[in-house]
N, C-alpha and C positions, 0 to 999 in steps of 0.2 A: 369306379363302381357306378357312379351316376350315369356315365356315358353308356355303360353296359345296359342299364335299366332302360334308358331312353331308346337305345337301339332295339332292344327287345320289344318295346311298346310300338315303335314305328314299324318294325318288321311284322309284328302280330297284326296291326291294323291293315297293312298292305296285303298280308296273306289272306286275311278274312275277305277283304274287298275283291281281290283278284281270284280267290277261290270261288267266291259266289259268282263273279262274272264269268269265269271259265266254265263252271258247272252250268250256268244259264245258257251259254253258247252251245254247249254239248246237248243239253236236254230239251231245249226249246227249238221249234222250227225257226227258220230264218224270218218268216213273217211275224211270228209271235215275239221273237227277240226284238225286231225292228219296232214293234208296237209298244215296247216298254217305255220309251222316251224319245224325244227328238234327237237326243245325243247318240242314239243307236242307229241312225239312218245311214251311217257309214257302211252298213252291211249291203247297201245297194250296189256297192262297188265289188262285191265278192260273191262267189258261189257258196251254196249251203255247205259244201264239203270243206271249203277253205275256212269258213267260220267255225266249223267243228274242229278243224286242225288248230286254229288259233286258240280256241278254248282248251284243247288238249295241251298245247304248249304252256298255257297259263297254269294249268293244274300241275303239270310236271315241275314247272319252275317253282311254284308255291311249295310243293313237297321238298324240293331242293333247298328252299329258303329256310324251312323250319326243321325238317327231320334230321339232317346230319348233326347239327349241334345238340339236338335233344337226345339222340341216341349215342352221341359221342364218337361217331364214326365219320371220318373225313369232314370235319366241320368247315374246312376251307371251301367246300362245295356251296355253302350258304352265300358268301359274297360273290362267288362265281354266278350263282343263280340270280342274284340281284343285278349283276352286270347284264345277264341275258334279258332280264325283264326291262332294264333300261333301254337295251337295243330294241326290244319289242315296242316300247313306247315311242322310240324315235321313229319307227315305222308308222305307228298310229298318228303321231304328229304330222308326218309327211302326208298321210292320207287326208288329214284335216286341212292341211295347207292346200293340197290339190283341190279340195272341195270348198275352199274359202270359208271354212268354219273356224273363225279366228278365236272365239271364246273357248270352244272345245279344244282347239290346238293348245291354248295356254294351259288348260287343265291337264292335257296329256304331257306337256312339257314339265308341269309341276310334279306329276307322278314320276316322270323320268328322273328328275332331280332328286326326288325322294329315294329312288332305287340307287342312284349314284351315291347319295349320302350314306345309305346302308352299306354299300360295298366299300366305300372309303372307310367308314367307321369300323367295319369288321376286318378289313385288311390292315389298317394303320392305327386307328384310335383305340379300339378295344377288341382286339382279336379274341376269338373264343379260346378259353383256357388260360388267358393271361391274368 
């Protein structure tokens, strides 16, 4: 019971942050997104279209994280979405590594571990419907 609540809280927090990030990547120009913070200078390595694609992937994954268990249809898609977001973050960490942005890479690795925890939690510890 407590694990289920903890996983929902973590999933909700991740969904809000990645939903906002994905929406920003889609709605803002590359230059405006880059100007948000020094942590967003990774966009220098990508075209505007690729940044929009990454934002779209984030939004689709966030929907997969939240909607299936909420509507009760194929809730197994939620931990699968968490796995996908963990893979996305491994790519983000790789970009940070290439750019020698060590502190930002640590943050990306932390998010990756959070998504791995959510996936593990929903596959093993507290699957939906248990």
